C-alpha positions as CSV (number, residue, x, y, z in Angstrom):
1,M,18.8,-6.7,18.4
2,E,15.3,-6.8,18.4
3,E,15.2,-7.5,22.2
4,E,17.7,-5.1,23.5
5,Y,14.5,-2.3,24.8
6,P,11.6,-4.4,25.3
7,S,11.4,-3.5,29.3
8,I,11.2,0.3,28.5
9,P,7.9,2.3,29.6
10,M,6.6,4.3,27.3
11,G,6.6,7.4,28.6
12,R,9.6,6.9,31.1
13,T,11.6,9.8,29.6
14,R,14.5,9.8,31.7
15,K,14.4,5.6,31.5
16,I,15.0,5.9,27.4
17,L,18.1,9.2,28.1
18,R,19.8,6.9,30.0
19,T,19.9,3.9,28.0
20,S,21.3,6.4,25.2
21,I,23.5,7.2,27.3
22,H,24.5,4.2,28.0
23,T,24.7,2.7,25.0
24,F,27.1,5.6,23.7
25,L,29.5,5.1,26.4
26,K,29.1,0.9,26.1
27,N,30.3,1.7,22.7
28,Y,32.3,5.0,23.0
29,Q,35.1,4.6,20.8
30,Y,33.0,3.9,18.1
31,F,30.8,6.2,18.4
32,T,33.1,9.2,18.7
33,I,35.6,8.2,16.0
34,T,34.0,6.8,13.3
35,S,30.1,8.1,14.0
36,S,31.1,11.5,14.7
37,L,34.0,12.1,12.1
38,L,32.1,11.2,9.1
39,S,29.7,13.8,10.7
40,L,32.4,16.0,10.9
41,P,31.6,17.9,7.8
42,F,28.0,18.0,7.9
43,S,28.4,19.7,11.7
44,A,31.3,22.4,10.3
45,S,29.2,23.1,7.0
46,V,26.1,23.7,9.5
47,L,28.3,25.8,11.8
48,L,29.5,28.0,8.6
49,S,26.4,28.0,7.4
50,Q,24.9,30.2,9.8
51,T,27.7,32.7,9.1
52,F,27.5,32.7,5.6
53,V,23.9,33.0,5.7
54,P,23.5,37.0,5.7
55,F,26.0,37.5,3.1
56,S,24.6,34.6,0.1
57,P,23.0,36.0,-2.6
58,L,19.9,33.1,-1.8
59,L,18.7,35.3,1.0
60,P,17.1,38.4,-0.5
61,T,15.8,35.8,-3.7
62,I,13.9,33.8,-1.4
63,Y,13.1,36.6,1.1
64,H,11.0,38.7,-1.6
65,R,9.6,35.7,-2.8
66,L,8.1,34.7,0.7
67,R,7.5,38.4,0.7
68,S,5.5,38.7,-2.0
69,L,3.5,34.7,-0.9
70,F,2.8,36.5,1.7
71,D,1.1,39.5,0.1
72,A,-0.9,37.8,-2.3
73,A,-2.5,35.7,0.4
74,S,-3.9,38.9,2.2
75,F,-1.4,38.4,5.3
76,P,-1.5,42.1,7.1
77,P,1.9,43.5,6.3
78,S,1.9,45.4,9.6
79,S,2.3,42.1,11.8
80,Q,5.5,41.6,13.4
81,F,4.8,37.7,13.5
82,F,5.0,37.6,9.9
83,T,8.1,39.3,8.9
84,I,10.0,37.4,11.6
85,L,9.2,34.2,10.5
86,N,9.4,35.4,6.8
87,L,12.9,36.5,7.9
88,K,13.6,32.8,9.5
89,L,12.1,30.9,6.7
90,S,14.0,32.6,4.3
91,Q,17.5,32.0,6.7
92,T,16.8,28.3,7.5
93,I,16.2,27.7,3.7
94,T,19.3,29.2,2.8
95,S,21.1,27.3,5.3
96,S,19.5,24.1,3.9
97,I,20.0,24.6,0.9
98,L,23.7,25.0,1.2
99,V,24.2,22.1,3.8
100,L,22.6,19.9,1.3
101,P,25.6,17.8,-0.3
102,F,26.8,17.7,3.3
103,T,23.1,16.3,4.4
104,L,22.6,13.8,1.9
105,S,26.4,12.2,2.5
106,F,28.2,12.8,5.3
107,L,25.1,13.3,7.7
108,L,23.3,10.2,6.6
109,F,26.7,8.0,6.9
110,A,26.9,9.4,10.0
111,K,23.4,8.0,10.6
112,A,23.6,4.3,9.0
113,S,27.2,3.9,11.0
114,V,25.2,4.0,14.2
115,I,22.1,2.4,13.4
116,Q,23.7,-0.5,12.0
117,A,26.0,-0.8,15.5
118,L,23.0,-0.8,17.2
119,H,20.9,-3.0,15.1
120,H,23.9,-5.6,15.1
121,H,24.2,-5.2,18.7
122,K,27.9,-4.7,18.5
123,P,30.2,-1.8,15.6
124,P,31.8,-3.3,13.0
125,L,35.4,-4.3,13.6
126,H,36.6,-2.6,10.4
127,P,34.1,0.1,9.8
128,S,34.1,1.2,6.0
129,L,31.8,3.4,4.0
130,A,30.8,-0.2,1.7
131,S,29.5,-1.4,4.8
132,F,27.2,1.1,5.4
133,I,25.8,1.3,1.6
134,S,23.0,-1.7,2.3
135,I,21.1,0.9,4.5
136,Y,21.9,4.0,2.9
137,N,20.7,3.9,-0.2
138,P,16.7,3.7,1.9
139,I,17.8,6.1,4.3
140,L,18.3,8.7,1.4
141,L,15.2,7.8,-0.1
142,T,13.8,8.8,3.3
143,Q,15.5,11.8,3.4
144,I,13.9,13.6,0.3
145,C,10.7,12.4,1.3
146,N,11.6,13.9,4.7
147,S,12.5,17.0,2.9
148,I,8.4,16.7,0.9
149,V,6.9,16.1,4.4
150,I,8.2,19.5,5.9
151,L,7.2,21.8,3.0
152,S,3.8,19.8,3.3
153,A,3.6,20.8,7.0
154,N,5.1,24.2,6.4
155,A,2.1,24.6,3.6
156,T,-0.6,23.7,5.9
157,C,0.2,25.9,8.2
158,F,0.4,28.8,6.0
159,S,-2.9,27.4,4.8
160,L,-4.4,27.4,8.3
161,L,-3.1,30.7,9.1
162,F,-4.8,32.4,6.0
163,L,-7.9,31.0,6.6
164,A,-8.0,31.8,10.1
165,F,-6.8,35.9,8.7
166,N,-9.0,35.9,6.3
167,F,-11.9,34.5,8.8
168,L,-11.2,37.0,11.1
169,E,-11.3,39.9,8.9
170,G,-14.1,38.7,7.1
171,F,-16.5,39.4,10.6
172,G,-14.7,42.4,11.7
173,F,-11.8,41.7,13.9
174,S,-8.8,43.6,12.3
175,S,-8.1,45.1,15.3
176,P,-4.5,45.2,16.8
177,N,-5.1,43.2,19.6
178,S,-7.2,40.6,17.3
179,L,-4.0,40.2,15.1
180,L,-1.8,40.0,18.1
181,F,-3.6,37.6,19.3
182,L,-3.8,35.6,16.2
183,S,-0.2,35.7,15.5
184,A,0.6,34.1,18.7
185,T,-1.6,31.8,18.5
186,G,-0.2,30.6,14.9
187,A,3.6,30.9,16.3
188,V,2.4,28.1,18.9
189,M,0.3,26.1,15.9
190,Y,3.4,26.7,13.8
191,S,6.1,25.3,16.3
192,V,3.6,22.0,17.0
193,I,2.9,21.0,13.7
194,L,6.5,21.7,13.0
195,A,7.9,19.8,15.9
196,N,6.0,17.1,15.1
197,A,6.8,16.5,11.5
198,F,10.3,16.4,12.8
199,I,10.2,13.8,15.5
200,I,8.2,11.9,12.7
201,C,11.0,12.2,10.1
202,N,13.6,11.2,12.3
203,L,12.1,7.9,13.9
204,A,11.2,7.7,9.9
205,L,15.3,7.8,9.3
206,V,15.9,5.2,12.0
207,L,12.9,2.7,11.0
208,S,14.2,3.2,7.3
209,G,17.6,1.8,8.3
210,V,16.8,-0.9,10.9
211,D,14.2,-2.1,8.0
212,K,15.6,-1.3,4.9
213,C,12.2,0.0,3.7
214,G,13.1,4.2,2.4
215,G,10.3,6.3,1.4
216,F,6.5,7.7,2.7
217,Q,6.0,4.2,4.0
218,A,8.7,4.5,6.5
219,I,7.0,7.8,7.4
220,L,4.0,6.2,7.3
221,K,4.8,3.0,9.5
222,A,6.7,6.0,12.1
223,C,3.3,7.5,12.5
224,V,1.8,4.6,13.3
225,L,4.5,3.7,16.4
226,I,4.1,7.3,17.6
227,R,0.4,7.4,18.1
228,G,0.3,8.3,21.5
229,R,3.3,8.6,22.4
230,T,4.1,12.3,21.2
231,A,5.2,14.1,24.4
232,T,7.8,11.2,24.9
233,A,9.1,12.0,21.9
234,L,8.9,15.7,22.4
235,A,10.6,15.2,25.5
236,L,13.6,13.4,24.4
237,A,14.4,16.0,21.2
238,L,14.3,18.9,23.0
239,P,18.0,18.0,25.1
240,A,19.6,17.2,21.6
241,N,17.7,20.4,20.0
242,M,18.9,22.5,23.3
243,A,22.1,21.4,22.7
244,L,22.9,21.8,19.2
245,A,21.9,25.6,20.0
246,A,24.0,25.8,22.8
247,I,27.0,24.7,20.9
248,E,25.4,26.9,17.6
249,A,25.9,30.7,20.3
250,L,29.3,29.2,20.8
251,F,31.0,29.0,17.9
252,Q,29.4,32.4,17.4
253,Y,30.8,33.6,20.2
254,R,34.5,31.8,20.4
255,V,35.3,31.8,16.6
256,V,32.9,34.1,14.8
257,R,33.2,36.9,16.8
258,A,37.2,36.4,17.0
259,Y,37.5,36.7,13.7
260,Y,35.0,39.7,13.8
261,F,37.4,41.4,15.8
262,T,40.5,40.4,14.8
263,K,40.1,40.6,11.0
264,S,41.9,37.3,11.0
265,S,42.5,33.6,11.8
266,N,45.0,31.8,13.1
267,S,45.3,28.3,14.1
268,S,44.1,28.4,17.7
269,T,40.7,29.9,16.6
270,A,40.5,27.1,13.6
271,L,41.7,24.7,16.5
272,E,39.2,25.5,18.3
273,G,36.6,25.8,15.7
274,M,36.8,22.3,14.6
275,F,36.6,20.9,18.2
276,I,33.1,22.8,18.8
277,A,32.2,21.2,15.5
278,Y,33.4,18.0,16.7
279,L,30.7,18.3,19.8
280,Y,28.3,19.1,17.4
281,S,28.9,15.8,15.4
282,I,28.7,14.0,19.0
283,I,25.2,15.5,19.9
284,V,24.3,14.6,16.6
285,V,25.5,10.9,17.2
286,I,24.1,10.7,20.9
287,D,20.9,12.0,19.6
288,T,20.6,9.7,16.6
289,I,21.1,6.8,19.7
290,V,18.1,8.4,21.1
291,T,15.9,8.1,18.3
292,Y,16.7,4.4,18.0
293,V,16.1,3.6,21.5
294,F,12.9,5.3,21.5
295,F,12.3,3.4,17.8
296,K,12.9,-0.2,20.1
297,S,10.0,0.7,23.2
298,C,7.7,1.8,21.0
299,K,8.3,-0.9,18.4
300,S,8.1,-3.6,21.6
301,A,5.0,-1.9,22.8
302,Y,3.3,-2.0,19.2
303,R,4.1,-5.8,19.1
304,D,2.9,-6.0,22.9
305,I,-0.1,-4.3,22.1
306,I,-0.9,-6.9,18.5
307,S,-0.3,-9.6,20.9
308,S,-2.7,-8.8,23.3
309,V,-5.1,-8.5,20.7
310,E,-4.4,-11.6,19.2
311,N,-4.5,-13.0,22.7
312,V,-8.0,-11.8,23.4
313,K,-9.4,-13.0,19.9
314,S,-8.2,-16.4,20.3
315,L,-10.2,-16.5,24.0
316,D,-13.1,-15.2,21.7
317,D,-13.1,-18.6,19.8
318,I,-13.3,-20.3,23.0
319,P,-16.9,-22.2,23.0
């Protein structure tokens, strides 16, 4: 499938999305049955973890550890930005720990099934977990390295914020307005750095499945491919993330809210919860397809650049 998407111009976000949706519909049965069902336990764990996080004993432990870290770094304790950031980070870390076994198994198998189907032009006639093992190992290694990259991105953000706050405090800019401005700037910077880290990690997962090279090597290749195309990658990631957030809110409203009101579960609520989790799985599959199409277009554009450079060098050799 090396030349499947060579004609997609870079920066044409809508065309990449249309191609991805067309690919999904062309192999609708495979993606909605095999890939989505493989991802279903992961999706259910993500939706349920948001309900159990407030009651988890991990949450207060992580919250107080982060609070101690912020206090030791001399971040202003009165800043609402760091209070909210601490709470959201604690919830995210707790949720990630709870769903980690499902992430490293069901999610990666689902992504492997999608990548294998797209890379070999058509889905396998009799898909099985054994058929995905060959690309699962490099994807697993890349996922572990992705976690290290995300942690490093967070550490980088905190280091920059630490330097900025201490720099302003050293020059006497410690008024509430100064802290509010720096907090808003820090929130934007934090979001941009993490968004770039996440899109590189997603691209690295697809690359490791296609090229069967895992770990930091896949992440470095993804960094090279995405150069100059970050805006396109962010625009492609936005619809899927908005859809996932909407489904999470729907689960909280339709399932969790209904359970708290009735204080009991019934078959209709359980079936509705499973259906919402299935919708979440479909969005995860579509997001993987979009990332794959984007990867192929990046690779095609990169190959064209290398070819142009080689042609220029060959012309220079002409006497």
